[in-house]
N, C-alpha and C positions, 0 to 999 in steps of 0.2 A: 200195696204196690209190690210187684215182684221184679226180679232182675238180679243179676250178679253184680257185686262190687266190681268196678272196672280195673282195680289194681289190688295187689296183695295188701292185706290190712296193715302190715308194718312198713309199707313203702313210703318214701318221702311225700309223694303226691297225696296219699291217704292221710298222713299226719298233717299236711298243710290244710287239707279239706276239713279235717276234724277241728283244727285250730280256729277255723271260721264258722264252726257249727254246721258244716255241710257234709252230706253223704253223696257220693257220686256212684251212679249205677248205670249199667248198660241197659237200654230199652229193650224190652221183649214186646214185639208188636202185638202179641195176643193179650197183653195187659192193657185193657181199655183205659184205665185210669192214667197210666203212664203215657199212653199214646195221645190222649186228650191233652195232657200237660205239655208234651213235646209239640203237639200241633199248635197250642196257644202261643208258645215261645217262638216257633217258626213263623207263625202268622204275624207276630210283632216285628220280626226281622224283615220279612219279605213283603209286608203290606198286603197279604192275601187274607181270605177268610180262614177261620179255624178248620172248617170242613175241607177246604182245598188243601191246606197244609197236612191234615191228617191223611187224606187220600194220597198225597205225594209220599208221605212216610211209609204207608203200607206198600205202595207200588215200588218205591225205591229200595225198600228192605229186601225185596225179592231180587234186586240187582246188586246186592252187596253193600248197600248204604246202612251204616250203623249209627247209633245215637248214644251219647253219654248224657245223662241228666243229673243236674245238681239239685238236691232237695235239702231244705233245712232239717237238721237231725231231729229237731223237736216237733216237726209237722210233716209227716209223709202223706198228707191228704191230697186229694185230686187236683187242687188248684195251687199247690205249694211249690211246684218246680220253679226254680229261679235262674237256671242256666242250662244250656245245652250245646253240645258240639256234635255235628253231623259229619261223618267221614267215610271213606272207602280205603281199603288196602288194595293196591294195584301193582301188578308187575308190568313194567314198561321197558322200552328199549334202553332207558337210562337207569334201570334197576328197579328194585322193589321200593315202593313209597307209600306213605300214608297221605292221602289227599284230603285235607280239611276243606269241606264244602260250606259249612255253616257254623258260626259261633255266635251265640247270643246270650246275654245276661239281661234279666228283666231290669227295667228302669229303677226299680226300688233297691236293687242290689249292685248296681254299677259302682265302680270305684272302691270296692271292698276286697278285691283280690280273687274273685271267683273265676274270672277269665284266665288268670295265671294258673289257677288250680286245674282248670279244664285242660289247658295246654300241657301242664305237667303230667296229667293222666294220659294224654295222647302221646307224649314223649315215651313214657313207660310202655305203653301199648306198642308203639312203633319198635322199640327195642325188643320186646318179647316176640314180635312177629318178624324180626330180622329185616326191618325196613332200613334203607340207607338214609332216609331223610323224610321230613314232613314238608309238603308243598301246599300252597293255597293261592287263591286269587282274591283280590279285593278291588272294589271300584276305584278308578283313578282319582275320583274326587273325594273319596272317603278318607280324608287325612287323619281323622281320629283313629280309625282302625289301623291305618298304616303306622301311625305312631305307636300304638299298642303292640303290634306285631314286631316292629323294630326293637322295642324294649324287651321283647321275649326272645330276641336273637335271630329273627328272620331278616333276610336281606332281599332286595329286589334283584332278581337274577334273570328275568325273562320278561317279554311283553306278550300278553295273551291277546289274541286278536279274534274277532268273530264277524260273521255276516249272517243276516237273516235269510231264511228260506221261505219263499212265497208258497202259500198253500191255496189251492184252487177251491 
């Protein structure tokens, strides 16, 4: 597996990850092993096929979508990724921000602190890229995610609304 560590090795986020036996890397979409692992995690989150998730990752990476992957330090094999965070860094009329689009931890690793480690890596990345804040959306009925994000210091500050677009 290739890819750069997402934070400096002596950063608090890296120390926290190491204490869990996890290494966090930024996905390089030309690394097919890491791409498959990220696709597997994203398909778990979105309920899509692994192929559809991998296709999305390739396409979205061309539009500024980045992925952090959490891997057990003892097993960097193709199916070993246990967490991912998908995000974009955007400049908006409200300032520069890191938009967290996807966060998933495999069922076998939930409740161990990996989600918090991924958020810590995103905070460090947001600081290094001069972002004013991290923003995210979560489903209105996803109380578990809302509770997690509130525990990480996120607050509900807006209502995201959407409408479908009919396709002929």
